[in-house]
N, C-alpha and C positions, 0 to 999 in steps of 0.2 A: 468389715468390707464395704459397707454403705459407706461411711465415712471418707473411706480411701476413695472411692469411685467420684463423691461429691467433690473432693479435693481434686483430682485429676481433672476433673469436668470444670472447675473452676479456672485451673492451670490453662486447659485448652482454651478456655473463652478469655482469657487475658493475652494468649499467643494470638488468637484471632483477631482482637482489638488492635494488638501492635500491628498486624500484616495491613488491616485496613489503614491505619493511619500512613503506613510506610507506602502501600499503594497508591493513597490519594496524594501523597507528597511527589511520587513519580510521576502521576498525571498531572499535576500542576507545574512540575518543573518542564515536562513536553510540553503543554500548552502553552507556557509563556516562552520558550524558546521557539516553539514554532510560530508564534505571533510577532514574534521580533526577528526571527531570523528568516522567515519567508520574503518578509520585504527586504530583506538583505541580499538574499539571492534573486528574487525579482529585479532587483536594480542593476545586478549584475547579468543575469541570465534571460529576464523577460519572463514572460508568463505563459500561458497554456496559450498556444499560439492557434489563431484561427484565421486562415487566408481566405478572403471571401471572392467568390469569382467577380472578374470583372464585368462592368455594365457597358452595353452598347447602345447607342441612341442616334436615330437618324432626324437631322436637323431639317426643317421644313418653314419654308415661309409662307405665312398665311395673311392675308389681306381681308381686315374686317371693314365695313362700312359703319362709322360712328357719328351719330347725330347729336348735335348739343345746342341749346338754346343761348343764344347771344342777345341778352336784351329783347327786342322785339322781331328777332332775326333767327331764323333757324339755319344752322351750320352744318352741312354733311361733307365728312372727309373721309379718305381712306386710310386706315393704320394698317400698318404691317408688323407683324409679330412673329416670333420663331416659337415654334412646336417643337417639343422633343419627344419623339416616339420611340419607346423601348423597344428593342429587336432582341434575338438570340443571337448567339454568335454561331458561324457556320461551323466551327470546329473548335475543339480544346486538347490539345496533347501535352501531358504534364510527365516530367521525370523529376522524382524526389528521392532524396539522400538523407536518411537518418541514421546518425553516430550517437550512440548512448554515451553519456559521461556521468556516472553518478558522483554527487557530490555530497560529503556529511557535513552538517552544521548542529553542535550540540549532540542530541538522543535522536537527531532526525536525519534519513538519507533522503536526497531529493533527487528524482531522474531527470537531472538535466539533459539536454542533447544539443546537436548542432544539425541544421537541416539546410540542405542546398535544393533549391527548387528551379526548375527551368522549364518553363512554359512556353507553348506556340498557340496563339490564338489566330484565327483565321475570320477574317471580315471579308462578306460576299456583298456585293449589290446586284440583286436579283430582280431588280426593275427594269422599266424601258428608257430610265433617262438618268442623267448625271444625279448623285447625291452626296450631300455631306453627312460623315457620320462622327461621332463623338465619341471615344474609348477612354472609359474612367478605371484606373486600375489604383485601389487601396491596398495598400501594406498592411500587416497584422499591427494592430494597435498594441497588442502585447508585448512586441519586440522591442529590444531597446537599440539594437545595433543592426546595421544591414552593410555586407562589405559585397565586393565583387559583383556590385549591381551592373546590369547590362540591358538597354533598352534600345532595341533596333526594330525596323520596318523594313519588311523583305531583304532582311540582312545588311542593311545600311544604319549605323550608331546614328542617333539623333544627338546633335551637336547642341540643340538649344532644349533638350530634354530637361524640365525641372519638376520635383517633386514639392508640392505644397500642401501642408496639413496633411500629410501623411498619403497624399494620393497623387497620382499620375493621369492628368489629362492630355489626349493627344486628338487633334482634329484631321480627319482625310477625307479628300475628294475623290471618290470612285465614279469611273465610266459604268456605264451598262454592261454587266455582265462581268466587270472587273473584280480581282479576288487580290487581298493584301494580307500577309502574314505578320502579325507583332510579338516579337520575341521579349519576354520578361525574365531576367534569371537574376538571383540574389541567395546570399548566404545567410543564416541568421542563427539563432539560438533561443531555446525555450526551456520550459520545464513541464513535466506532467504527460502533456498530450499536443499532438500537431493534428489540425482539421483543415481539411479543403471544403467550403460551405458553397452550395450554390444560391444561396439568398435566404431571404427569410419568408418568402413566399413561393408557392409551387411554381415552378419556372420550366420551360422546354430546354433542354440541354441536347444539341445536336454534334454527333460524331464526337463522342467524351471518350477518352483514353488516360488513363494514368497509371505509371509504371512506377514502384517504390522499390527501393532498396536499403535493407536493414542491416546493421551488424550486432544484432541480438537474436536470440533465439525464442525468448519469452514473447510472443505477439498477442496483442489482444485489441479490441477494436470498441471505441467510444460508444456509447447508448446513443442510437439515433443515426447512425451511420452505416452505410451500404458495404456489405460484405465483397470481398475481392473475387474475380471471376477466374483469377488461377494464383496458385501458390507453389513456390519451388525452393526448395533448401539450397541455400549458397553459402558454403564453406560454414562461417558461424552466424549467419543470419538467413534472410530470406528474401527472394524477389516475388514480388506482389504484384498484381496487374488487376486494373478496372476497367475494363472493355464493355462499354454498356451502349456504345451506337448512339441513338436517340432514346432520350427518357424524359419522362416528366417527373420531378421529384422537389421535395423541399429538404430533403437530407443531405448529404454529403459524404466524404469519404476521409478518413481519420486512423490514427494510431495513439494506443496508449501505451506509453514506454513502461516496461516492468520495473515494479517498485521492489527495491532492496528490504530485506527484514530490517524494519525500524528499531532500533533497542529500546527506547523509550515506551512505546505501546508494548513491545513485546514482554519486557520486565515487569511491567504493571498487571497484565494479564496473569503472569506466574504467580506473582504476588496475591492477587486477589484470590485464585484458586490454591493457594498454600493450605488454608485450613483443611482443605478435601484430603490431600495428601498427609497432613499430619495426624487427622483422624484414622485414616487406614492405618498409618504407622502405629499409632496409640491401641488400636482395636487388636493388631496382629501382634504387637508386643505383648499385650495383657495376656492373649490367649497361650503364647509362646511360655511366657514364663510361670502360667498355671501349670503347663504340660511337663517344663523342665524343674519344676519345685525351685524357682529363683525367687527371693523376695525382693522386690523394690519399692521403694518409698516414694508417697507423692513428690518429694524434692528430687529424686530420681528422674522424674518425669518433667520436673520444670527446668532441669538442665538441658534434658533431651530437647525438649521444645524450643529453648534457647538457643542450641545448637542450629535447629532447623531455622531459626529466624536469621539466625548469624549468616546462613547462606544468602536467602533474598537480601539481606541488607548489604553485603559484600557486593552482590550481585549487581544491586541497583547504582552503586558510585564506581564497580569497576568497568561498567559499560560506556562511563564516559572517556575513558582513557585506551581502551582497548578493544578488539573485536568482542562480538558475542559469545563467540564459542570459546574464546581464550578466557572471558570472565566467566563463563559457565564452569571451565574445567577447573578454573582456580578456587572459587567459591565451593566447588563440589570437594576437591581435595581438602580444603579447610575445614568444612563442615563434617566430613566423615572421619577425618582425623580428629577432630573434637570429641565425637561420640565414641568411637572405638578406644581412644587413650583413655576415655572416662570410665566407659563400661568395662574395660580390662580390669581395672581396680575395684568396680564392685562387684564382679560375676566371674571373672576370669577371663582371659584372652581368646581361648575357643568361642565361648557365647558372645564375645564381642565381636568378631570377626563373622563367624558363622550366621547366628541367629539375628542380631543387630546389626551389622554391616550390611549383610545381603537385604534386609528389610529396608535400611537408609537408602541404600543403591537403587533398589526399584521405586520406594513411594517419594522420594525426594528427588534423586538423578535422574530416574527414568521419568517420573511424572513431569520435571522441566522439559526434557527433550520431546515431549509429545508436543510442545508447543510450537516446534519449529515445521509440525505438520499442518500448513495451511488448510482451513477447511475440514480439518480431521481430528482437531485437537479432542472436541468433545466426545468422538466417537471413540478415541483411543482412553481417555480417561475412563469413560464408560466401561469399555472392555477390560482395564485394569481392577476396575472395583468389581467387576463380576467374578474376574478371575481369583481375586484376593478371597471373596466369600467362597466360592468352590472350595478352594484349598482348605480353608479353615474349618468349612462343614465338613469336610473328608477328614480332616486331622481330629475333630471332636464329635463326631457322631456317636461314638459308644461310651462317652464320658457321662458319668451319673453327676451332673451338674449340681444337684440338691445337695449331695454329699461333700461335693468339691469346694463349692462356695460355703459351707457350714465347718469345714475343718479348719485348723490354726493353719495360718500361712507358714510356708517353709522357712527354715533357719536363713538369716541374713548371712551372704556370703561375703568374705572378704578376700580379693586376691584369688578366688577359688574355692576357698576353705572355710567351712563355718567358723564364726567367732566365738571366743571362751565362754561368751554369754549363752551362745546357742548350745555349745556342747553340755553347758552344766543343765540345760532345759531343752532337750531333745523333742523335736515335735513328734506326735504320735503317728504311726504307718497308717497308710491307706487301707481300708477295708479291701 
């Protein structure tokens, strides 16, 4: 028995090494594809867009007295220079529409999206004299394409509006108490997250309101962004609102697009945890064969372990061409079919279907399905392990293990019946 256990442990160790190699291969393929394909997706869809709030500056002409020495003569003159005084916008009202459009490249799903932004920015001259203001609007550098761009001042389109270096700069002259409204609207596309940032430093934001519409349910907010003040379900998506009035913040507003299950990382996790499922399967199978009096040679365990490995090997390459659920179904049918058809020859159809087939369904197929439970996979595996331990303990609690392990093994069965050699040398009955 000790030699048999050592042989089974060696087979188990070889299977573990094979899974580590396969898992490493999947991780490497995923990393290589992600490195090359992310650049390709970025060139088509842009990156994680960050729209920075426009800046407003008041221009002032300041006269300085400059004294310089020309030979033995001192010259004093007045020099005029322009100062740019940063100011807060009088109001910001934004409408943002996000439409999710997942794209798959290789083993990775990318959460690409279309964004439509329509912003109204109010500028007010609250001084007692005329003033000149400079409005600077920087478009997201991560975007590659902008369409349906509209730049208006008080509803009038600007014929001479130009965007230079990714920024639009417009100068306005305002009389005392006068207010002007600038509208900037465009459509674009990105990947992963969309954010509206108030700036790199803490700034005062006056009369800020942002309304966002999504066509997806799984909403989340990037780290360092403000939570919405209102949330309302709308068909398949959400209507979100950020109404903060006046605030002082260096945060922003944003949305993290929902991520689909990525085949590559999912398969690698299932593969790296496969030794746990095989250990539980071998453990339960050894106990069942002892209880049923079925003799299994280490070579039987070798072929069973190979059938388990075939499941993960087939799964790792099927996910390249079919959805994850379809790949899992096909790999499960193939592996379970291998095991049942083989054990039918070793110990009979009933034992193959009931004891072995049920155990494989739980510890191979069911184990893999637990990895669909994002954030709960570890808990599900732990529960499965504890449940298995409970069942085995209840089934073997009254066994005399010392006598059971010392007695000769049960006869080797062929097609459910003892072999001719076993008939000539029957095993002694249990005490």
